[in-house]
C-alpha positions in Angstrom: 27.3 -23.3 -8.8 30.4 -22.6 -6.8 31.6 -18.9 -7.1 35.1 -20.0 -8.2 33.7 -22.1 -11.0 31.3 -19.3 -12.0 34.2 -16.8 -12.2 36.3 -19.2 -14.3 33.4 -19.7 -16.8 32.9 -15.9 -16.9 36.6 -15.4 -17.5 36.7 -17.9 -20.4 33.5 -16.5 -22.0 35.0 -13.0 -21.9 38.2 -14.2 -23.5 36.3 -15.9 -26.2 34.2 -12.9 -26.9 37.3 -10.6 -27.0 39.0 -12.9 -29.5 35.8 -13.1 -31.6 35.6 -9.4 -31.8 39.3 -9.1 -32.6 39.0 -11.6 -35.4 36.2 -9.6 -36.8 38.4 -6.5 -36.7 41.3 -8.3 -38.4 39.2 -8.7 -41.5 39.6 -5.0 -42.2 43.5 -5.1 -42.1 45.5 -4.8 -45.3 49.1 -4.5 -46.2 48.8 -0.8 -46.8 46.9 -0.1 -43.6 47.9 -1.9 -40.3 45.2 -0.2 -38.3 41.8 -1.9 -38.3 38.7 0.0 -39.2 36.8 -1.1 -36.1 37.9 -2.5 -32.7 34.8 -4.2 -30.9 36.9 -5.6 -28.0 37.3 -2.0 -26.7 33.6 -1.9 -25.9 33.6 -5.4 -24.3 36.6 -4.5 -22.1 35.1 -1.2 -21.0 31.7 -2.8 -20.2 33.2 -5.8 -18.2 35.3 -3.5 -16.0 32.4 -1.2 -15.4 30.1 -4.0 -14.3 32.4 -6.4 -12.5 35.3 -4.1 -11.4 38.9 -3.3 -12.2 40.1 -6.6 -10.8 38.9 -8.3 -14.0 41.6 -6.6 -16.2 43.6 -9.9 -16.6 41.0 -11.3 -19.1 42.0 -8.4 -21.4 45.7 -9.2 -21.1 45.2 -12.9 -21.6 43.1 -12.3 -24.7 45.7 -9.9 -26.2 48.5 -12.4 -25.7 46.5 -15.3 -27.2 45.6 -13.0 -30.1 49.1 -12.0 -30.9 50.9 -15.3 -30.2 48.3 -17.8 -31.4 45.5 -16.4 -33.5 47.0 -13.4 -35.4 50.8 -13.0 -34.8 52.4 -9.6 -34.9 56.0 -8.4 -34.4 57.1 -9.1 -30.9 58.2 -5.5 -30.5 54.6 -4.4 -30.8 53.2 -6.9 -28.3 53.9 -4.8 -25.1 52.4 -1.7 -26.7 49.3 -3.6 -27.8 49.0 -5.2 -24.3 49.4 -1.8 -22.6 47.0 0.0 -25.1 44.2 -2.6 -24.5 44.6 -2.9 -20.7 45.6 0.5 -19.2 43.1 2.8 -21.0 39.9 1.0 -20.0 41.2 0.8 -16.4 41.8 4.5 -16.3 38.5 5.3 -18.1 36.5 3.2 -15.6 38.4 4.6 -12.6 37.5 8.1 -13.8 33.9 7.2 -14.2 33.7 5.7 -10.7 35.5 8.7 -9.2 33.3 11.4 -10.6 29.9 9.6 -10.9 29.8 6.4 -8.9 26.1 5.7 -9.8 26.8 5.8 -13.6 27.8 2.2 -14.0 24.7 1.0 -12.1 21.9 3.1 -13.5 20.7 3.5 -17.1 20.1 7.1 -17.9 21.1 9.9 -20.3 23.3 11.4 -17.7 25.1 8.2 -16.9 25.5 7.5 -20.6 27.2 10.8 -21.1 29.5 10.1 -18.2 30.4 6.7 -19.7 31.0 8.4 -23.0 33.4 10.8 -21.4 35.3 8.0 -19.8 35.3 6.2 -23.1 36.8 9.2 -24.9 39.7 9.3 -22.4 40.1 5.6 -22.9 40.2 5.7 -26.8 42.5 8.7 -26.8 45.0 7.1 -24.5 44.8 3.8 -26.3 45.4 5.5 -29.6 48.4 7.3 -28.3 50.0 4.1 -26.9 49.0 1.8 -29.8 50.1 4.1 -32.7 53.4 4.8 -30.9 53.9 1.0 -30.7 53.1 0.7 -34.5 55.7 3.3 -35.4 58.3 1.9 -33.0 57.8 -1.7 -34.4 58.1 -0.4 -37.9 54.5 -1.3 -38.8 53.6 2.4 -39.5 55.5 5.2 -41.1 56.3 8.2 -38.9 54.5 10.5 -41.4 51.3 8.5 -40.8 51.4 9.0 -37.0 48.6 11.6 -36.8 46.3 10.0 -39.4 46.9 6.7 -37.6 46.1 8.3 -34.3 42.7 9.4 -35.6 41.8 6.1 -37.1 42.9 4.1 -34.0 40.8 6.4 -31.8 37.8 6.1 -34.0 38.0 2.4 -34.3 38.1 2.1 -30.5 35.3 4.7 -30.2 33.1 2.6 -32.5 33.6 -0.3 -30.1 32.8 1.8 -27.1 29.6 3.3 -28.6 28.2 0.2 -30.3 29.4 -2.8 -28.2 29.8 -1.4 -24.7 26.0 -0.5 -24.1 24.8 -3.9 -25.4 27.5 -5.7 -23.4 26.7 -3.8 -20.2 23.0 -4.4 -20.4 23.6 -8.1 -21.1 26.2 -8.6 -18.4 24.1 -7.1 -15.6 21.8 -10.1 -15.8 18.4 -8.4 -15.9 18.7 -5.8 -13.2 15.7 -3.4 -13.4 18.0 -0.4 -13.0 19.3 -1.2 -16.5 16.8 -3.2 -18.5 13.5 -2.1 -16.9 10.5 -3.7 -15.4 7.5 -5.4 -17.1 5.3 -2.8 -15.5 7.0 0.0 -17.5 4.8 -0.7 -20.5 7.3 -1.8 -23.1 5.9 -3.3 -26.3 5.0 -7.0 -26.3 6.4 -9.9 -28.4 4.1 -9.5 -31.5 5.4 -5.9 -32.0 9.0 -7.1 -31.7 8.4 -9.8 -34.3 6.9 -7.2 -36.6 9.9 -5.0 -36.0 12.4 -7.8 -36.8 10.5 -8.7 -40.0 10.4 -5.1 -41.1 14.1 -4.8 -40.4 14.9 -7.9 -42.5 12.9 -6.5 -45.4 14.7 -3.2 -45.3 18.1 -4.9 -45.0 17.2 -7.0 -48.1 16.2 -3.9 -49.9 19.6 -2.3 -49.1 21.5 -5.4 -50.3 19.4 -5.7 -53.4 19.8 -2.1 -54.4 23.5 -2.3 -53.8 23.8 -4.7 -56.7 22.7 -2.0 -59.1 23.9 1.3 -57.6 25.9 2.1 -54.5 24.2 5.5 -54.4 20.8 3.9 -54.0 22.1 1.6 -51.3 23.6 4.4 -49.3 20.3 6.3 -49.5 18.4 3.3 -48.3 20.8 2.8 -45.4 19.0 5.5 -43.5 15.9 3.3 -43.2 17.5 1.0 -40.6 18.1 4.1 -38.5 14.4 4.8 -38.5 13.8 1.2 -37.3 16.3 1.8 -34.5 14.4 5.0 -33.5 11.2 2.9 -33.4 13.0 0.4 -31.2 14.3 3.1 -28.9 10.8 4.4 -28.2 9.0 1.1 -27.8 11.4 -1.6 -26.6 13.6 -2.4 -23.6 17.1 -0.8 -23.6 18.7 -4.2 -24.0 16.8 -4.9 -27.2 17.7 -1.6 -28.7 21.3 -1.8 -27.7 21.8 -5.3 -29.2 19.9 -4.3 -32.3 22.1 -1.2 -32.7 25.3 -3.2 -32.2 24.2 -5.8 -34.7 23.2 -3.3 -37.4 26.2 -1.1 -36.9 28.6 -4.1 -37.3 26.6 -5.4 -40.2 26.6 -2.1 -42.2 30.2 -1.3 -41.3 31.3 -4.6 -42.7 29.2 -4.0 -45.9 30.8 -0.6 -46.4 34.2 -1.3 -45.0 34.7 -4.6 -46.9 33.0 -3.5 -50.1 30.3 -6.2 -50.0 27.1 -6.3 -52.0 28.3 -3.7 -54.4 29.4 -1.1 -51.9 32.7 0.7 -52.5 35.5 0.2 -49.9 37.0 3.2 -48.2 40.1 4.2 -50.2 41.8 6.5 -47.8 41.9 7.8 -44.3 39.3 10.5 -45.0 36.8 7.8 -46.3 37.5 5.7 -43.2 37.0 8.6 -40.9 33.7 9.7 -42.6 32.4 6.1 -42.5 33.3 5.7 -38.8 31.8 9.1 -37.8 28.6 8.2 -39.7 28.3 4.8 -38.0 29.0 6.2 -34.6 26.2 8.8 -35.0 23.9 6.0 -36.3 24.7 4.0 -33.2 24.6 6.8 -30.6 21.3 8.5 -31.5 18.9 5.6 -30.9 20.7 4.8 -27.6 20.4 8.3 -26.3 16.7 8.3 -27.2 16.4 4.8 -25.6 17.9 6.1 -22.4 15.6 9.2 -22.4 12.6 7.0 -23.0 13.7 4.6 -20.3 14.1 7.4 -17.8 10.6 8.7 -18.5 9.1 5.2 -18.1 11.1 4.5 -15.0 9.9 7.8 -13.4 6.3 7.1 -14.2 6.7 3.5 -12.9 8.3 4.7 -9.6 5.4 7.1 -9.1 2.9 4.3 -9.8 4.7 1.9 -7.5 4.9 4.5 -4.7 1.1 5.1 -5.1 0.5 1.4 -4.9 3.1 0.3 -2.4 3.0 0.5 1.4 6.1 2.5 2.4 6.7 0.7 5.7 6.6 -3.0 4.5 7.1 -2.7 0.8 4.0 -4.8 0.2 1.1 -3.7 -2.1 -1.2 -1.3 -0.4 -5.0 -1.6 -0.3 -5.5 0.2 -3.7 -3.0 -2.1 -5.5 -4.5 -5.2 -3.8 -8.0 -4.2 -4.9 -6.9 -3.7 -8.5 -5.2 -7.1 -8.6 -8.0 -8.9 -6.8 -10.7 -7.4 -9.0 -8.8 -8.4 -12.2 -8.8 -12.0 -10.9 -12.4 -12.0 -9.7 -13.6 -10.7 -13.0 -12.7 -14.0 -14.7 -15.4 -16.6 -15.2 -13.2 -19.7 -15.0 -14.4 -20.5 -11.4 -10.9 -20.7 -10.0 -11.0 -21.8 -6.4 -9.7 -18.9 -4.2 -9.6 -17.9 -0.6 -9.3 -14.5 1.0 -7.6 -14.3 4.4 -8.0 -11.1 6.4 -5.4 -10.8 9.2 -5.4 -8.4 12.1 -2.7 -8.4 14.8 -4.0 -8.9 18.3 -3.3 -6.2 20.9 -1.0 -4.3 18.5 -2.1 -1.0 20.0 -0.4 -2.0 23.3 2.9 -2.3 21.4 2.6 1.3 20.2 1.4 2.7 23.5 3.6 0.7 25.9 6.8 0.1 24.0 7.0 2.7 21.1 5.6 3.4 17.7 9.0 2.6 16.2 8.8 -0.8 17.8 5.4 -1.2 16.3 6.7 -0.3 12.8 9.5 -2.9 13.1 7.0 -5.5 14.3 4.9 -4.9 11.2 7.9 -5.3 8.9 8.8 -8.5 10.7 5.2 -9.8 10.4 5.1 -8.9 6.7 8.3 -11.0 6.2 6.8 -13.9 8.1 3.7 -13.9 6.0 5.6 -13.6 2.7 7.5 -16.8 3.7 4.1 -18.6 3.9 2.8 -17.5 0.5 2.1 -19.8 -2.4 3.7 -19.0 -5.8 0.6 -17.0 -7.1 -0.7 -15.7 -3.8 -1.0 -11.9 -3.3 -0.1 -10.4 0.1 -0.9 -6.7 0.9 -1.0 -4.4 3.9 -4.6 -3.2 4.0 -4.2 -0.6 6.8 -2.6 -0.2 10.2 -2.0 -3.7 11.6 -4.2 -5.4 9.0 -3.0 -7.6 6.1 -4.9 -9.5 3.4 -3.8 -12.6 1.5 -5.5 -13.8 -1.7 -4.8 -17.5 -2.0 -5.1 -18.9 -5.5 -5.9 -22.5 -6.7 -6.8 -23.7 -3.2 -9.6 -25.8 -1.9 -11.4 -24.7 1.3 -9.5 -27.3 3.3 -6.1 -26.2 1.8 -6.9 -22.6 2.5 -7.8 -23.3 6.2 -4.5 -25.3 6.6 -2.4 -22.5 5.1 -4.2 -19.9 7.2 -3.4 -21.9 10.3 0.3 -22.1 9.2 0.3 -18.3 8.9 -1.2 -17.9 12.3 1.3 -20.3 13.9 4.2 -18.7 12.1 3.3 -15.3 13.6 2.5 -16.7 17.0 5.8 -18.5 17.2 7.8 -15.4 16.4 9.5 -13.7 19.3 10.1 -10.0 18.7 12.9 -8.5 20.9 13.0 -4.7 21.4 15.1 -2.9 24.0 14.6 -5.5 26.7 11.1 -6.3 25.7 10.2 -9.7 24.1 6.9 -9.6 22.4 4.9 -12.5 21.1 2.4 -11.3 18.6 -0.8 -13.1 17.8 -3.1 -12.7 14.8 -6.8 -13.2 14.2 -7.6 -14.4 10.7 -10.9 -14.3 8.9 -11.0 -16.7 6.0 -13.5 -16.8 3.1 -13.2 -19.5 0.4 -14.9 -18.7 -2.8 -14.7 -18.9 -6.6 -14.1 -16.4 -9.3 -17.2 -14.9 -10.9 -19.3 -15.6 -7.8 -19.3 -12.4 -5.8 -18.0 -8.8 -5.9 -14.8 -7.8 -4.2 -16.4 -5.5 -1.7 -18.7 -8.3 -0.4 -15.9 -10.8 -0.2 -13.6 -8.4 1.7 -16.4 -7.4 4.0 -17.3 -11.0 4.8 -13.6 -11.9 5.5 -13.2 -8.8 7.7 -16.4 -9.8 9.6 -14.9 -13.3 10.1 -11.7 -11.7 11.4 -13.7 -9.6 13.9 -15.5 -12.7 15.1 -12.1 -14.3 15.6 -10.9 -11.4 17.7 -14.1 -11.4 19.8 -13.6 -15.1 20.5 -10.2 -14.4 22.1 -7.9 -13.8 19.1 -5.1 -15.8 17.7 -7.4 -18.1 15.8 -8.8 -18.6 12.3 -12.5 -18.1 11.7 -13.9 -19.4 8.4 -16.7 -17.6 6.9 -19.2 -19.7 4.9 -22.7 -19.0 3.7 -25.1 -19.2 6.6 -22.4 -18.6 9.2 -24.5 -16.8 11.8 -21.8 -14.9 13.7 -20.1 -13.7 10.5 -23.5 -12.7 9.0 -24.4 -10.7 12.1 -21.0 -9.1 12.1 -21.4 -8.1 8.4 -24.7 -6.5 9.2 -23.2 -4.6 12.1 -20.4 -3.4 9.9 -22.8 -2.1 7.4 -24.7 -0.3 10.2 -21.4 1.3 11.2 -21.0 2.7 7.6 -24.6 3.9 7.7 -24.1 5.6 11.0 -21.1 7.5 9.9 -23.0 8.7 6.8 -26.0 9.6 9.0 -23.8 11.7 11.4 -22.3 13.6 8.5 -25.6 14.2 6.8 -27.6 14.8 10.0 -30.2 12.1 9.5 -30.8 11.7 13.2 -33.8 13.2 14.9 -34.4 14.1 18.5 -37.6 12.8 20.2 -38.9 13.4 23.7 -40.8 11.1 26.1 -42.3 12.5 29.3 -41.2 11.3 32.7 -44.2 11.7 35.1 -44.2 11.9 38.9 -46.2 9.2 40.7 -45.9 10.6 44.2 -46.8 14.2 45.2 -47.9 17.0 42.9 -46.7 17.7 39.3 -44.7 21.0 39.4 -45.9 21.8 35.8 -42.4 21.7 34.3 -41.3 19.3 31.7 -39.4 16.2 32.8 -38.5 14.1 29.8 -35.9 11.9 28.2 -34.2 12.7 24.8 -34.6 9.7 22.5 -32.7 9.3 19.2 -34.3 8.2 16.0 -32.5 7.6 12.6 -34.3 8.7 9.5 -33.9 6.2 6.6 -34.0 8.2 3.4 -34.6 5.1 1.3 -37.7 3.9 3.1 -38.8 7.2 4.8 -39.1 5.4 8.1 -37.7 6.3 11.5 -35.4 3.6 12.9 -35.3 2.8 16.7 -32.1 2.9 18.8 -32.1 -0.8 19.3 -31.4 -1.2 15.6 -28.3 0.9 15.4 -26.9 1.6 18.9 -25.4 -1.9 19.4 -23.4 -1.5 16.1 -22.3 2.0 17.2 -20.9 0.7 20.5 -19.3 -2.3 18.7 -17.5 -0.1 16.2 -16.5 2.7 18.6 -19.1 5.2 17.4 -20.9 5.5 20.8 -19.1 8.7 21.8 -19.8 10.2 18.4 -23.5 9.5 19.0 -23.4 10.9 22.5 -21.7 14.1 21.3 -24.2 14.5 18.5 -27.2 14.1 20.8 -25.9 16.4 23.5 -24.7 19.1 21.1 -27.9 19.1 19.0 -30.1 19.2 22.1 -28.3 22.2 23.4 -28.4 23.8 20.0 -32.1 23.3 19.8 -32.7 25.0 23.1 -30.3 27.8 22.1 -32.6 28.4 19.1 -35.7 28.2 21.4 -34.8 30.0 24.7 -38.4 30.2 25.7 -38.5 26.4 25.9 -35.5 26.2 28.2 -37.6 27.9 31.0 -40.1 25.0 30.8 -37.5 22.3 31.4 -37.5 20.6 34.8 -35.2 17.8 33.9 -33.8 16.8 30.5 -32.4 13.3 30.5 -29.8 12.1 28.0 -28.4 8.6 27.5 -24.6 8.0 27.5 -22.9 4.9 26.1 -20.2 3.1 28.1 -17.5 4.6 25.8 -18.4 8.1 26.9 -17.8 7.2 30.5 -14.3 6.0 29.6 -13.5 9.0 27.4 -11.6 11.7 29.2 -12.3 14.2 26.4 -16.1 13.8 26.7 -16.1 15.5 30.1 -14.2 18.5 28.7 -16.7 18.6 25.8 -19.6 18.7 28.2 -18.0 21.5 30.3 -17.3 23.6 27.2 -20.8 23.2 25.7 -22.6 23.9 29.0 -20.7 27.2 29.4 -22.6 28.6 26.4 -26.0 26.8 26.9 -29.4 28.2 27.7 -30.0 25.2 29.8 -28.6 25.3 33.3 -26.5 22.3 34.4 -29.1 21.3 37.1 -31.7 20.9 34.3 -29.6 18.1 32.7 -29.5 14.5 33.8 -27.1 12.0 32.2 -28.2 8.3 32.2 -25.6 5.6 32.2 -26.4 1.9 32.3 -25.7 -0.1 35.4 -23.5 -2.6 33.5 -21.3 0.1 32.1 -20.8 1.7 35.5 -20.1 -1.6 37.3 -17.5 -2.9 34.8 -15.1 -0.1 35.7 -16.3 1.3 39.0 -13.4 3.6 39.7 -13.6 5.2 36.2 -17.4 5.6 36.5 -17.1 7.2 39.9 -14.5 9.7 38.6 -16.6 10.5 35.6 -19.7 11.1 37.6 -17.9 13.2 40.2 -16.5 15.4 37.4 -19.8 16.0 35.7 -21.8 16.5 39.0 -19.3 19.2 40.0 -20.7 21.2 37.1 -24.2 20.9 38.6 -25.6 18.1 36.4 -27.5 15.1 37.8 -27.1 11.3 37.1 -29.3 8.3 36.7 -28.4 4.6 36.6 -30.3 3.2 33.6 -31.5 -0.4 33.3 -31.1 -0.8 37.0 -31.6 -4.4 38.2 -30.5 -6.0 34.9 -27.2 -6.9 36.5 -28.9 -7.6 39.8 -26.1 -9.0 42.0 -25.3 -6.6 44.8 -26.3 -3.2 45.9 -22.9 -2.7 47.6 -21.5 -0.5 44.8 -24.4 2.1 45.1 -22.7 3.8 48.0 -19.7 4.5 45.7 -21.8 6.1 42.9 -23.2 9.5 43.6 -26.3 9.2 41.4 -29.7 10.9 41.8 -32.0 8.4 40.2 -32.3 4.6 39.7 -34.2 3.7 36.5 -35.7 0.3 37.1 -35.1 -2.0 34.2 -38.1 -2.4 31.9 -38.0 -6.2 32.0 -39.2 -6.0 35.7 -41.7 -3.2 35.1 -43.4 -5.0 32.2 -44.1 -8.1 34.3 -44.7 -6.4 37.7 -48.4 -7.4 37.7 -48.0 -11.1 37.1 -44.5 -12.0 38.3 -43.8 -12.3 42.0 -40.1 -12.1 41.3 -40.5 -8.8 39.4 -42.7 -7.4 42.1 -40.1 -8.3 44.8 -37.3 -6.8 42.7 -39.1 -3.5 42.1 -40.1 -3.3 45.8 -36.5 -3.9 46.9 -35.2 -1.3 44.6 -37.7 1.3 45.8 -37.0 0.5 49.4 -33.2 0.7 49.0 -33.5 3.9 47.0 -35.4 5.6 49.9 -32.7 4.4 52.3 -30.0 6.0 50.1 -32.1 9.1 49.5 -32.3 8.5 45.8 -35.3 8.6 43.5 -36.7 5.7 41.4 -38.0 5.8 37.8 -39.9 2.9 36.3 -39.4 2.7 32.5 -41.5 0.8 30.0 -44.8 1.3 31.8 -47.4 -0.2 29.4 -50.7 -0.1 31.3 -52.7 1.8 33.9 -52.7 -1.3 36.1 -48.9 -1.4 36.2 -48.9 2.4 36.9 -51.1 1.9 39.9 -49.0 -1.0 41.2 -45.8 1.1 40.9 -47.4 4.0 42.7 -48.4 1.6 45.5 -44.8 0.3 45.7 -43.5 3.8 46.3 -41.8 4.3 42.9 -41.3 8.1 42.4 -41.5 8.5 38.6 -42.8 6.5 35.6 -42.1 6.5 31.9 -43.7 4.6 29.1 -46.5 4.3 26.6 -49.1 4.2 29.3 -48.1 7.8 30.0 -46.8 9.2 26.8 -45.5 8.1 23.4 -42.3 9.7 22.2 -42.8 12.7 19.8 -40.3 15.0 18.0 -38.8 17.7 20.2 -40.6 20.4 18.2 -44.0 18.8 18.7 -43.2 18.1 22.4 -42.7 21.8 23.1 -45.4 22.9 20.7 -48.3 21.9 23.0 -49.0 22.6 26.6 -47.9 20.2 29.3 -51.5 19.6 30.5 -52.9 18.8 27.1 -49.9 17.0 25.5 -49.2 14.8 28.5 -51.6 12.9 30.7 -51.5 13.6 34.4 -49.8 11.1 36.8 -53.1 9.6 37.7 -54.7 9.6 34.3 
């Protein structure tokens, strides 16, 4: 609707309501008293100017002119006074309220209510002064009755301000939460309201019935509706209480003021004043209580919303999303649903290269884009960091996939400009269609997250649908569960250190212990020890590799600190490092700090890094190796030959040992290719003055072949099976470990 038309309709409605209230007030006029007992239009005028502004004063003037010239004529000499007393006081009262407490008209609270009451008192006092002066000047009131008339005029207007203004304000704001509340505040539901209305009707009937027999009984029962209003103030929305208060106040004032249903009419000014004061108290008490109750509910609701709302985007946070999703999933109606797990691609680069502020603004923008793609019952939440989740309702798998693609396209097509940078975000989406009552929320979220991870691994900016039997997603889910188990194991120290001997094949054994530290994970549920191949890939995938490396290095040094006599037996202690440790600048500092207080000397320690991790970032690997070797430690290239392409990079890596990959060692007896590879590695190592170690030696025949090829050291079950570090150092070298030629 056009704004001009809307304003015209509003103007006409206000004029109609003003005239209706005025006509109600005219019923109380008599030849002996030209001042009405109540004046409801005062409350309407006050509320309208508070809500819509002082520029709406013309509706009051038009209403007064229609009233006096058309509906209920008065002497023309009184018209200017009536016009001024109805227009000027509410304008001044509202101006004072806005001057001293600007938030009062736009927030429902006890404080704002008291401020509005103060403005109303100024209004009614000024209106009474102007209006009663006009009555005397027009000959409608004796001069001797000026002060009593002043009191009655002021009280009649005050009645309108107290009873009508709150209800009118709450109705005119059109449902703004600052006034009428939010469904989440816990107000009573419809059945209780129906019970309240029925109870009020019965009490009202009792008052009317008793009034036929004795006015004293009726007045006594009149206190019961006040109890009903107090019930309403505690349990119902402010608008409900305000309207109920206005209706009841008008109803009982008319009964008492007009002498209906057996009630005696007020016979003098004192009776009228007592009646008005009583009705004003009846009206104001429940509304103050309603405001206090509303404030308490609003404060609790804001705290709850803050706890369940993401402060950056305004979306529900993970906790709120889980609560809503669980409530939906608990139903058994088999509603078709889909969970989309969204993760922005390369978001870390925005924070690191542009700024964190730009990252925050991008997240807000993406949240808005996703909201524009939601269905009417969909739930969108920010799960963490740059991750969002959407629970789609009443969608088939095909519809869910289509809508997920629309979300992805909407984000991909967005261009985010920030201080000269234009960013084009992408998003990876894991989608899981399902039905209510089929699976638990944790499993659904984990599967969708796993599908999202697969989407990122496949290049990002794509939708990956998770379905039963989807191999990649299933593997990813298993890996994620491993990541959770590893975190728990690190905290609870379920890892154990094992040692496996590295034996010399050439020359004479020096009698010291050369060994590799191997990690085992104790499973408290089965009592078994799990091998690294079961958990290390998940650790590397979920950025836990450095944590494992730190754990192994620290616990190894701690064990030797508790057993200083064992440190003297160590010839070389080899420890594996993941690729993440090579790329972590802080790991080198950690090694330097721990070695300073270790019973092991740096030259007794050899770090093993895989060939593939070294080659993928040769410059970083060279820098890392140089820094650790400067401390005195040694290095070995593990799994050497698995990425067998070129030996050219060996000149750039200052390592001491080449550990020949076990895939060649295991087949060295029957494979000509494996034999040639091992021979080539041994020959090149001698040229470069490096030593070779053959791992995974499984037989004495292979051991003899390796010795003949000139390999320097061997490691494997043919020589020694790994045992715990305690057991390894509990027995003598000669007895615990077979000799090189055994």
